[in-house]
Each structure stands twice: as structure tokens, then as C-alpha cells.
N, C-alpha and C positions, 0 to 999 in steps of 0.2 A: 053639772059641771059648767062653770062660767067661762065665757070667752072674753072676759073683761080686759080692757087695755091696762097693762102694767108698765109703769115707768121703769126702764132699765138704766143701768149706770152708763156714763159716757165711757168711751173707749180707753179705759185705764186698767190693764190686766192686773195691776197690783192690788185691785180691790178685792180679790178673792184668794182662796188658799193656793199656794204654789202647786203646780202640777207634779205628780210623782211618776215613778217608772211603772212599767207594765200597763195593765188595763186602766188603772186610775189616771194615767196620763192621757188616755184617749179622750178627745172632746166629744161632746154630744151635740148633735144638730137636729132640731125638731122641725119637720116639714108638714104641710097639710093645708087644706083649704081654710079660708077665713071662717072663724067660728069653731075650729077644731080644738082650741084651748092651748095653743103652743106657748103663748106668753105666760099664762097662768101656771102651766106645767113647768116651764123653765124656771119661773120664780120659786116653785116648790122644790125643784131639784137643787137650786142654789141654796135654799134654806136648809135642806137636809145635809148637803155635802160641804157647805161653805165655799163652794166654787163661784167665781164671778160669772154672771150671765149677761147677755145682750140680746135685745130685740132689734133685728135689722130694720124693720119698718120705723120703729121709734128713733133709731139713730139717723135714718134718712130725714125724718121730719125735723129732728133737732138741727141737723146741718143746714137744711133748706129754710128753717124757720117758717115752715108752712105745713099744712096737712097734706096727705097724699092726694086727696081729692083736688086740692088747690094746685099741686104740682101738675097733675094730669090736665087740669083746665088751662093753666097758664103756659105750659111748655110741652104737654103731650106725654104719652106713655113712654116713648123712647127715652126722654130725658130722665124720667123716674128710674127706668131700668138701668141706665148708665150709673146713676147715683147708688142704686142698689148693689150693682156689681162692684163698685169701688168700696162700699161698706163691707161686703162679704170678703173681698180680698184682704182688707185690713184686719178684720175680725179673725180670719184664719191665721194671718201672720202674727197677730198678738196673742193667739192661742187662749181665747176665752174658754172657760170650762163648759159653758152651756150656751147654745145659740138658738134663739127662736127666729126662724127664717121666714121671710115674707112668702105669701102663698104662691106668687108668680115667679119666684126665683128659679124654679125648675125648668122654666121656658128657655133658659140659657144654659146649655150643657157645660159651659165653662164654669159657671157657679157650682154646679153639681160636682165637677171634677175637683175644684178647689176644696169644697167641703169634705169630699171623700178622701182626700189626701191626708187628712188629720182627724177625722171625726167618724163616729158611728152615727149614721143617719137614721132617725126614727120617724116613720110616717104615722101621724095621728089621724084616725078615721072616726066618722060618725055618719049617720044617714043624712040625706039632704034635708029632711024635715027637722032633724035635731040641730043641724048646723044653722038653719034659718031661725029656729026658735032662739038659739043663743044670741045670734046677731040682733034679733028684734028687741031683746031685753037689754042690750048694751048700746044705748043711743049715742054715747060719745064716740065709740069705735065706728058705729054705722055712719055717722056724719063725716068722720075724718077719712073714710075710704071711698074711692070712686066707684061708679057703676062700671062693670067689666064687660057687659054684653048689652045688646038691645033689649034684653028682657029685665024683669024686675022680680024682687023677692025670691021665692022658692024656685021659680023657673030659672033665674040667673045662676043659683047654686047648682042646679042640675046641669045646666050648660057648661059651667066652669069645670065640674067634676068630669063630664064627658070628655072635655079637652085635656084635662091634666091628670086624671087618676092613674093612667098608665105611666105617665112621667114620674109621678110620685112613687109608684110601686117599683119601678126600675131603679130609681135613685136610692131607695131605702135598703138598709141592712136589716131592719126589723119593722113590722107593722103592729101598731097597738090600737085596739078598738077602745074608744073613750066612752062608749055608751054606758049610762047608768053608773059612772065612776066619778068620784071627786078628783080634782087636780092632784091632790095628795096621793090618792090611790094609783093614778096613772104614773106619777113620778116614781113611786116605789116600784111599780112593775118595770118601768124602764131601767131603773138602777139594778134590778135583779138581772135583766138581760145584759146590761153593761158589764157585769162582773166577768162573764165568760166570752164576750165578743171581742173580735179584733177587726180593725178597718180592712176593708177589702179593696182590690183594685177597681179603678173606675169602670163603669159599665156604659155601653152605648144605649140610647133609647131603644126599647124593645127587647133588650137582652135580659133574660130572667135572672133573679137572684140565684146565687149558688146554693 
């Protein structure tokens, strides 16, 4: 499974199929660590369903006309998180069908609450070793993303997961293992889950899924 950088459309909800009633009207939000394949899977879901999709990281970079690494270097992480929160708020309001959410968005509970108000949230997982393997083979994404800790490579992935995995789990309505699966296979698995799922009330960090 590739974690490649996929260009998503600009924020124009008219670019996908109109939302319907029932489960089909519920949005899908994909969360997880860098390298989990969120963008690739979101693109596949969009291809299968005809729904509009958006990658929040790509939208932030489009608006800033800079890579995330450059935003971090020029203005700091706080500035990036503000832009990220603005994009998530707008994406939720415009009701995109599929949202690939930046890996650190779960650090802000307001982002999670906004997404959960309209979407089924799916946490994509893989081992730290597999996440790092995917990042290593995707040089474009690797160069566009900043270092997140004082560590490098596989150790950084492990530290990020130690910090965020519980937040991902608490935010998610479903968890999907991406190991040894293509983006298409993961997308199809998510769509099967989506058929019978309903959005749930917001949960506080540490509160388990129902």
C-alpha cells in the first residue's frame, strides 16, 4: 500500500455526487499517522462512489502556497495548526464526501468534534516499520512534511504513535488495519463498514468507543 501524495480538489463540494439521505449522506473522515495511506484510500473511495474528496494537508499547502515543512520553519507549528483547523471547519461545513485528515489534527479536540458531528471517522493503522517503509519510498511527501520530534526515521514514527495512538482510537468509529492491503482493498472494507454505521456523539479523550 502506497502512502503517496495525492492532489485533492479545491474546496468545491459540487465536484462530487450530491449527498443522499441515510447512511450514504454520512461523510467519511480518515485519520491516522503519516504513511497510513489516508490520501490514497480517500482517492479510491472517491473513485468508487463518485463522492468529492479532500486532503486537509494538501488544502493547507495550497492556501499557504508552501509545503508544511516550510510553514513549520517560517511560522511554527501553531500557525500550521490554526490553518488546519480553519480548513477542517470549512470542509465540514461544505460536506465533502471523503476527508483525508492530517495526522496531527486529533491533537485539537475541536477538530475531532467537528468531524464527528457529520462523519464516520476511520482510523487507518499499520506497524511503525511499515509506516516508515511507505514514507521512505515516497520522497515527495517526505520532503514536504516536517520533523515532528527530536528523533528521526523509525524512532520518530514510534514516538508519534506513542503520543497519538490513544487519541486516534478514541476519535474513531472504526479502526481498519492496512497491512498487506492495497488502497482499493482498504477503501472497499471501509465502504462495507459505512453501510451500517451511524455517526456517534463526540467522545472525550480517553473515553472508549461504544
